[in-house]
N, C-alpha and C positions, 0 to 999 in steps of 0.2 A: 491855659498851662501846655508849658513846651514839655515837648515828648523828648526823656532822654536820650541820648544816643547808645546805640549799642556798644559795649566796650569790648574790643578785639586784642590780639596779642600786638606789640611793637617792640620794636629792637633798640637801643639808646645806648650811642657809645658816647661812654666818656673815660679818656684818658685813654685811649686804645684797647677800653676793655668791655664787654658788650654785655646789657642787662637788658629783662623784656620788662616788661609791664601792658596792665591792663591800662588801655587807654579808648576813648571815644571814637569811631572812624570818620575822624577831620583829617589828617593828616598828609590824605594823598597828593594834593596839588602844594604841598608847602615842604615835602619830607627833607627837601636840600637843604632847604634856607634855617630852617629849627634845628634840623641835625635828630630827626627821631622819624623810622621810616615801621612801615609795616609790617608783620613778619609772615614771609612764605610761607602760604599753605604748605605745602613738607617743609619741616621745618627740620633740617640741619643742621643749625648755629650750632655752636659752642657758647652757651652764657655762663659769663663768671660768677651769676646771679639773677637775683628776684630784688627787683626796685622798689623803696617804698619813698612812693614820690614827697608825701611832705617830711622826711629827713631830708635826699635830695637834694630838697628847696635848703631847709634848712643848714646845709653843710656847703651850700652856694653851688651845686654842681647841675642845677634847674633852676629856671625863672619863668614864672609867668609875666605871658603879655597877655593886652586885653586887645581887641578887634572890634573895633564898629564894622560893621557888615554895611551893607546898601539898603537894606530891609530894616536900619539903622536900632539891630539886637546888635547885643555884643555876645561876645565867644571867646573866654580864656582857654590859650593856647600853652602847652610848652616850650620852650628852648633850652638849648643845651647853653650852659655859662660863654663858650668859646666861641658860640656863635650869634651869639648877644646883639652884638656893635651892628654887624651888618644884618640881622633878624627884622631888625625896629624898620628899617626902611624896604626890603627886601619882601615884605609881606602885603605892601599895599596894591601890588600890579596881579598880585594872586586869589585866590579863589579861599574860603574855609567854611567848612561844609556848603560848598555850593551856589556861596552869595562874595562879593567881592566883599575887597577890603576897603573901606574910605578911610580910618584913621588908623593910627596902636598907640599904646599907651601899657604903663608899666601902673599894678595898684598900688596907689596909696597909703591905702590900710590896711592890716593884716590880719586878721582874725585869731586867735591865742584857744587854744585846745578845742 
C-alpha cells in the first residue's frame, strides 16, 4: 500500500486572486507549469480565502491531470484552467514526487458524491 504524502499549504492563483489549499507536497518541480506553488514558511501573503478543491473543479477553475510515472504509478496533479493546454506537454520533462513523467492524460470518468 502506498503511503499518502503529507499535505502542506499551497498558493493557487485564479484570476489574480490568491487562494490557499492543503495539497500533497509534489508540486516543487512543476509549480510554474501548473500554476500551483508551495506557500512560503513565514507566510505573509494576503489570501482571498481558502479554496475547496472539489468546488473549484466543479466550477472549472481547476483541472485534474493524471501523470503516469517511470515506475508505472499514476499521480494526479491539479492545474489551473488557464495553464491547462501548456501543462499537458509541459509536464513530460518534469518530475512528480521524485519520478520522471512518461505520459499525461485527463481522467475520463468522474466519481460523483
